[in-house]
Each structure stands twice: as C-alpha cells, then as structure tokens.
C-alpha positions in Angstrom: 180.8 91.0 111.7 182.0 88.1 110.1 180.8 85.9 112.9 177.4 87.6 112.5 177.4 86.8 108.7 178.3 83.2 109.2 175.5 83.0 111.7 172.8 84.3 109.2 174.1 82.0 106.6 173.7 79.0 108.8 170.4 80.2 110.0 169.1 80.6 106.3 170.5 77.2 105.7 168.8 75.8 108.6 165.4 77.4 107.5 165.8 76.1 104.0 166.6 72.4 105.2 163.4 72.5 107.3 161.3 74.0 104.3 162.6 71.2 102.0 161.9 68.4 105.0 158.4 70.0 105.3 157.5 69.8 101.5 158.7 66.0 101.3 156.4 65.4 104.5 153.6 67.0 102.7 154.0 65.2 99.5 154.0 62.0 101.3 150.8 63.0 103.0 149.2 63.7 99.8 150.0 60.4 98.3 148.9 58.4 101.5 145.5 60.5 101.5 143.6 62.0 104.4 141.4 58.9 105.3 144.4 56.5 105.8 144.5 55.5 109.6 147.5 57.1 111.4 149.0 53.9 112.8 148.9 52.7 108.9 150.8 55.8 108.1 153.5 55.3 110.7 154.1 51.7 109.8 154.3 52.9 106.0 156.7 55.9 106.5 159.1 53.7 108.7 159.6 51.8 105.3 159.5 54.7 103.0 162.9 56.5 101.4 161.3 59.7 101.3 160.3 59.6 105.0 164.0 59.1 105.9 165.0 61.9 103.5 162.5 64.3 105.5 164.0 63.2 108.7 167.7 63.8 107.5 166.6 67.2 106.3 165.1 67.9 109.7 168.3 66.7 111.2 170.4 68.9 109.1 168.0 71.9 109.8 168.7 71.2 113.7 172.4 71.0 113.3 172.5 74.1 111.2 170.6 75.8 113.8 173.0 75.1 116.5 175.8 76.0 114.2 174.1 79.4 113.9 173.7 79.9 117.4 177.6 79.1 117.9 178.4 82.3 116.0 175.4 84.6 116.6 172.8 85.4 119.3 169.7 84.0 119.7 168.0 87.3 119.1 169.3 87.1 115.5 168.9 83.5 114.7 165.5 82.6 116.2 163.5 85.4 114.0 165.1 84.0 111.0 163.6 80.6 111.6 160.1 81.9 110.2 162.0 81.9 106.7 161.0 78.1 106.9 157.2 79.2 106.2 158.3 81.7 103.5 160.5 79.0 101.6 158.4 76.1 102.0 155.4 77.9 100.1 157.0 78.3 97.0 158.9 75.1 96.9 156.0 73.2 97.6 154.1 75.0 94.8 156.7 74.0 92.6 156.7 70.4 93.6 152.8 70.4 93.2 153.1 72.3 89.7 150.8 74.9 91.0 151.3 78.6 92.0 151.0 80.1 95.4 147.7 81.8 95.8 147.6 85.5 97.0 145.6 84.4 100.3 148.5 82.0 101.1 151.2 85.3 100.9 149.0 87.2 102.9 148.5 84.3 105.4 152.4 83.7 105.5 153.1 87.2 106.1 150.3 87.6 108.9 151.9 84.6 110.6 155.4 85.9 110.2 154.6 89.4 111.6 152.5 88.0 114.4 155.6 85.5 115.3 158.2 88.2 115.2 156.1 90.4 117.5 155.7 87.5 119.9 159.3 87.0 119.9 160.4 90.6 120.4 158.0 90.3 123.6 160.4 87.7 125.2 163.0 89.1 127.6 166.1 87.0 128.1 166.7 85.9 131.8 169.9 85.1 133.8 168.5 81.9 135.4 171.0 79.0 135.9 169.1 76.6 133.7 167.0 73.4 134.7 167.9 70.9 137.4 167.6 67.3 137.1 164.4 67.4 138.9 163.3 70.0 136.5 164.0 68.1 133.5 162.0 65.1 134.8 159.1 67.3 135.5 159.3 68.8 132.1 159.5 65.3 130.2 156.6 63.7 132.2 154.5 67.0 131.7 155.1 67.2 128.1 154.3 63.5 127.6 151.1 64.1 129.3 150.1 67.0 127.4 151.1 65.2 124.0 149.1 62.1 125.0 146.1 64.1 125.7 146.4 66.2 122.6 146.9 62.9 120.4 143.7 61.5 122.1 141.9 64.9 121.6 142.5 64.3 117.7 139.9 61.4 117.9 137.1 63.6 118.5 137.9 66.0 115.6 136.0 65.1 112.5 137.0 68.0 110.1 140.6 67.4 108.8 141.6 71.1 109.4 141.2 71.2 113.1 142.8 67.6 113.5 145.7 68.8 111.4 146.3 71.9 113.4 146.2 70.0 116.7 148.8 67.5 115.5 150.9 70.4 114.5 150.6 72.2 117.6 151.8 69.0 119.5 154.7 68.9 116.9 155.7 72.3 118.0 155.6 71.5 121.5 157.6 68.3 121.1 160.3 70.3 119.1 160.5 72.9 121.7 160.6 70.4 124.5 163.7 68.7 122.6 165.5 71.8 122.3 165.0 72.9 125.8 166.4 69.4 127.0 169.3 69.5 124.4 170.1 72.9 125.8 170.3 71.4 129.3 172.4 68.6 128.2 174.9 70.9 126.1 175.4 73.0 129.5 175.7 70.0 131.8 178.2 68.4 129.2 180.3 71.6 129.5 180.6 71.0 133.4 180.8 67.1 133.5 181.7 65.8 130.0 180.4 62.4 129.3 178.5 61.9 132.7 176.1 64.4 131.2 175.1 61.8 128.5 173.9 59.2 131.3 170.3 59.5 132.4 166.9 59.9 131.0 167.4 63.3 129.4 169.4 62.2 126.2 166.6 59.3 125.5 164.1 62.1 126.0 165.5 64.4 123.4 165.5 61.5 120.8 161.9 60.5 121.8 160.8 64.4 121.7 162.4 64.9 118.3 161.0 61.8 116.9 157.2 62.7 118.0 157.8 65.9 116.6 158.6 65.0 113.2 156.0 62.0 113.4 153.3 64.4 114.6 154.2 67.1 111.8 153.7 64.3 109.3 150.2 63.6 110.7 149.3 67.3 110.7 149.8 67.5 106.9 146.9 65.0 106.4 144.1 67.2 105.2 145.7 70.4 106.2 147.7 71.3 103.2 151.4 72.7 103.7 150.7 76.2 104.9 148.5 75.9 107.9 150.2 73.0 109.6 153.7 74.4 108.9 152.9 77.8 110.2 151.3 76.2 113.2 154.4 74.2 113.9 156.5 77.3 113.2 154.5 79.4 115.9 153.8 76.5 118.4 157.7 75.9 118.7 158.8 79.2 120.0 155.7 79.9 122.0 156.2 76.7 123.8 159.9 77.4 124.0 159.2 81.0 125.7 156.9 79.0 128.3 159.6 76.7 129.0 162.1 79.4 129.3 159.8 81.5 131.7 159.3 78.3 134.1 162.9 77.0 133.9 165.4 79.4 132.5 164.4 82.7 134.4 163.1 84.2 131.0 159.9 86.5 131.2 157.6 88.3 128.9 157.5 91.9 128.6 155.1 93.4 131.1 152.7 96.5 131.4 149.7 97.6 129.4 151.4 98.4 125.9 152.9 94.8 125.9 149.9 93.2 126.9 148.1 94.9 124.0 150.9 93.8 121.7 150.8 90.4 122.8 147.2 90.2 121.8 147.8 91.7 118.6 150.5 89.1 117.9 148.3 86.2 118.7 145.4 87.7 116.7 147.6 88.3 113.8 149.5 85.1 113.7 146.0 83.2 114.1 144.4 85.0 111.3 147.6 84.0 109.4 146.9 80.3 110.1 143.4 80.8 108.9 144.3 82.3 105.9 146.7 79.4 105.1 144.4 76.8 105.9 143.0 75.2 102.7 139.5 76.8 101.9 138.1 73.1 101.4 138.7 69.8 103.0 141.5 67.9 101.5 140.2 64.8 100.0 141.8 61.3 99.7 143.3 61.5 96.3 146.6 60.7 94.8 149.5 63.4 94.1 148.3 65.6 91.4 151.9 65.3 89.8 151.9 61.7 89.8 148.2 60.3 89.6 147.6 56.6 90.0 144.6 55.1 88.3 144.4 52.2 90.5 145.5 53.6 94.0 147.9 51.1 95.6 148.4 50.8 99.3 150.3 53.1 101.7 153.6 51.3 101.4 153.6 51.4 97.6 152.9 55.0 97.6 155.5 56.0 100.0 158.3 53.9 98.3 157.9 56.0 95.2 
C-alpha cells in the first residue's frame, strides 16, 4: 500500500509539472502571436528563459512519471496522466486573469472520460520488446509521419485545425520517445553501458525535443485546452499502437469492445471540440501584460 501511495504521489506531481509546462508554453504562444512564422518562433524560443523553464518542467514531469512507474503499475499511473488537462485549465486561467468557462470544464470532462475508456480497452501483452531492427523501423516511420504532418500544416489556413495537427504530432513524438526509452531501459538492464551505444539514445532526445517544439507550435491560435487535450489523447493512443505492433499488447476485441472504442473516440473528440476556442485567436499581446508598441519575438519571449 505504501508503494502504491508513493506511485500515486509521483504521478500527480508529474501531471502538475506537465500542466505548468503547458501553461508556460501557451503564455509564450500568446506573447508571440498566431501570425509569427514558426521558424522565427523556434529561433526566439531558444533564446527565451521561459522556454527553458517549460523544457525543465516537461523534463521533471517525465522523470516523475518514471519514478511513479517504479513504485506502481502502469494501469494506475497512466490514467492519472489525464490530470494534466484538469490541472492546466485553472492554472492557465489564473495566469491569464480569467475564469474557466463551463464549456471548457465540460470539454475537459468529456476528453478525460473518453481517454480513460480508451486506456481500459488496451490489454497488456507478454512480448519481449522491440529488437534493434524494430527500433530502427519505428524511428524511420515516426520521422516520416511527423515530417508529413508538419508539411500538412502549410495547407491549413485556419489556426485551430493547424494547432490540432501540431498537437497530434507532439503526442506521437512523445509516445515514440517513451517507447524507445522503454527499450533502452530493458537493454541497459541486460547489457549495461553497451545499451547506450547506437541510434536509439539520440533518437529519444530528438523525439522528446520534437514533441516539446510541436506542442509549443500547437498553442498558436488554439488556446490551451484543445492542444493540450489533443497531446494528452494522441500520446497514449500512439503508445497503444506501438505496444500492439512491438510489445505484444492488444486491444480488447468483440462487439462490445468495438462499440466502447467508438464511444471513447467520439467522446474524446467532442471534448476537444468544446475545448477549442470558439473564434480564431488573433495576433495580440498577452492580456496580462499588454504592449502598446509590439516588439519582436525575442523581446517578448525574454520577459
């Protein structure tokens, strides 16, 4: 029981760290504005103190998640990850000096319910894990998918769909990073330092960085709730697909499971739509800290 409580405490702390990181990223997105080119945003973020704070918070969330798994089962730790969305909404509203709308609470509840239902339909497997060849295929396939998704955003003119596509890419990148980390951990337990030699470790870092950058881009024009909900949903869904393909996991089968799967996806989808801003976010300064003469991206990020 003590180990379970420690695991829950770590999982909640992980969700809080992720929520704070998301709020910092969304505030930076508001300061930069929805119309700033993404290449300029990336250059500006690399010089911004707040950006590195968000990176540190995300890293802390990941470490706390690993610690939670060391003391408790995945079946307990993974569902608690949805607390990120629940915690981020009031924290983000407090930073922006506004209240969380009833529509957003309903959207968050629907997304959490749909995600928990999806997680309940995943059956753990007994596979031996991915081989070196599997890891290479996963790295290449995920790189191709993410490149295609980034290219696809250029064809989307409306900010919310573009934001959700970036967020989906972020969730996939985080899922791939987690799967590769799991593989490295298992390999390290058997072969010690030899497991750190090869393309997997650099790929973990690359996917983690890609996830943070894509999630940052997702907050442009999408508000806080919808992009964060999409990342929170896409991550375990992509993880489940990877688990089915490489770790011997499977989805529950049968007609009832199929009906529940459709209901889960529909409920989560409705939740994301409710969390999306009703109107496009304009290129304005942070309402908490308005700037009459709008400076460039670097000046805004360094505040």
